[in-house]
C-alpha positions in Angstrom: 0.0 0.0 0.0 1.1 3.5 -0.6 0.2 6.6 1.5 -2.2 9.2 0.1 -0.5 12.3 1.3 -2.7 15.3 0.4 -4.9 13.3 -2.0 -8.5 14.7 -2.3 -9.9 11.2 -1.3 -8.2 11.6 2.1 -9.7 15.0 2.7 -13.1 13.8 1.6 -13.0 10.7 3.8 -11.7 12.7 6.8 -14.7 15.1 6.4 -17.0 12.1 6.2 -15.7 10.7 9.5 -16.3 14.1 11.1 -19.8 14.1 9.7 -20.4 10.6 11.1 -19.2 11.7 14.6 -21.5 14.7 14.3 -24.4 12.4 13.3 -24.9 14.4 10.1 -26.8 11.8 8.0 -27.6 14.1 5.1 -24.0 14.9 4.5 -23.0 11.3 4.8 -25.6 10.0 2.4 -24.9 12.7 -0.2 -21.3 11.4 -0.3 -22.5 7.9 -1.4 -23.6 6.4 -4.7 -27.4 5.7 -4.7 -26.6 2.0 -4.8 -23.9 2.0 -2.1 -22.9 -1.3 -0.6 -22.2 -0.9 3.1 -21.4 -3.5 5.9 -23.7 -3.7 8.8 -20.9 -4.0 11.4 -23.4 -3.9 14.3 -26.1 -6.3 13.3 -24.4 -8.3 10.5 -25.0 -8.5 6.8 -24.6 -5.9 4.0 -26.8 -2.8 3.4 -27.7 -1.7 -0.1 -28.5 1.9 -1.0 -28.6 5.2 0.9 -31.9 4.6 2.6 -30.8 1.4 4.2 -27.5 2.9 5.4 -29.3 6.0 6.9 -31.9 3.8 8.7 -29.0 1.6 10.0 -27.1 4.5 11.5 -30.3 5.9 13.1 -31.0 2.5 14.8 -27.4 2.2 15.9 -27.2 5.7 17.3 -30.4 5.2 19.3 -28.6 2.3 21.1 -24.8 3.2 20.9 -22.6 6.2 20.8 -19.7 5.3 18.4 -16.8 7.7 17.6 -14.5 6.9 14.7 -11.2 8.7 14.1 -9.0 8.1 11.1 -5.3 7.5 11.9 -3.8 6.5 8.6 -4.7 6.4 4.9 -3.3 4.2 2.1 -4.1 3.3 -1.5 -4.4 -0.4 -2.2 -3.1 -1.9 -5.5 -6.7 -2.1 -6.9 -7.2 1.7 -6.2 -9.4 1.3 -3.1 -8.6 3.5 -0.1 -7.8 1.8 3.2 -8.3 3.9 6.3 -7.1 2.8 9.7 -9.4 4.1 12.3 -9.7 4.2 16.1 -13.2 3.2 17.0 -14.5 3.9 20.5 -18.0 2.7 21.3 -20.0 3.8 24.3 -23.5 2.9 25.4 -26.0 5.7 25.7 -25.0 6.2 29.4 -21.4 6.9 28.4 -19.9 3.5 29.5 -17.1 2.5 27.1 -17.9 -0.8 25.5 -15.0 -1.0 23.0 -11.9 0.8 22.0 -10.0 -0.8 19.1 -8.5 -0.2 15.7 -10.0 -1.5 12.5 -9.5 -0.8 8.8 -12.2 0.6 6.5 -11.7 0.0 2.8 -13.5 2.2 0.4 -14.2 2.0 -3.3 -14.9 5.4 -4.7 -16.7 6.1 -8.0 -16.6 9.7 -9.3 -15.6 10.9 -5.8 -18.6 9.1 -4.1 -18.4 6.1 -1.8 -19.7 3.1 -3.7 -18.6 0.4 -1.3 -17.0 -0.1 2.1 -15.7 -3.1 3.9 -14.4 -3.5 7.4 -11.3 -5.5 8.2 -9.8 -6.3 11.6 -7.1 -3.9 12.7 -3.4 -4.4 12.3 
């Protein structure tokens, strides 16, 4: 993998993590293709389309308070962007349930997120 440096994809994805942490669903969904493929890391399975992803996040945020911070970006040989993230998950009372590093891998099409996968951390 090679690092992105000041690549526009890094800036775009960093802004999307900020929007996620702010619970800004309209900004997040506007950054996805209409037929986005998104992993349901909380309940299992794969979500298809913006509406399913938005509904998923709203359900998740009603139960949990996750915060995701990117720590490193790299481009994979196939052009996808891999982002190492620190993920801290708390319950609605503020009790920490998890604090770990995972890798999110994005396929972008015309600057929009078309697909994301979650891999275990390093």
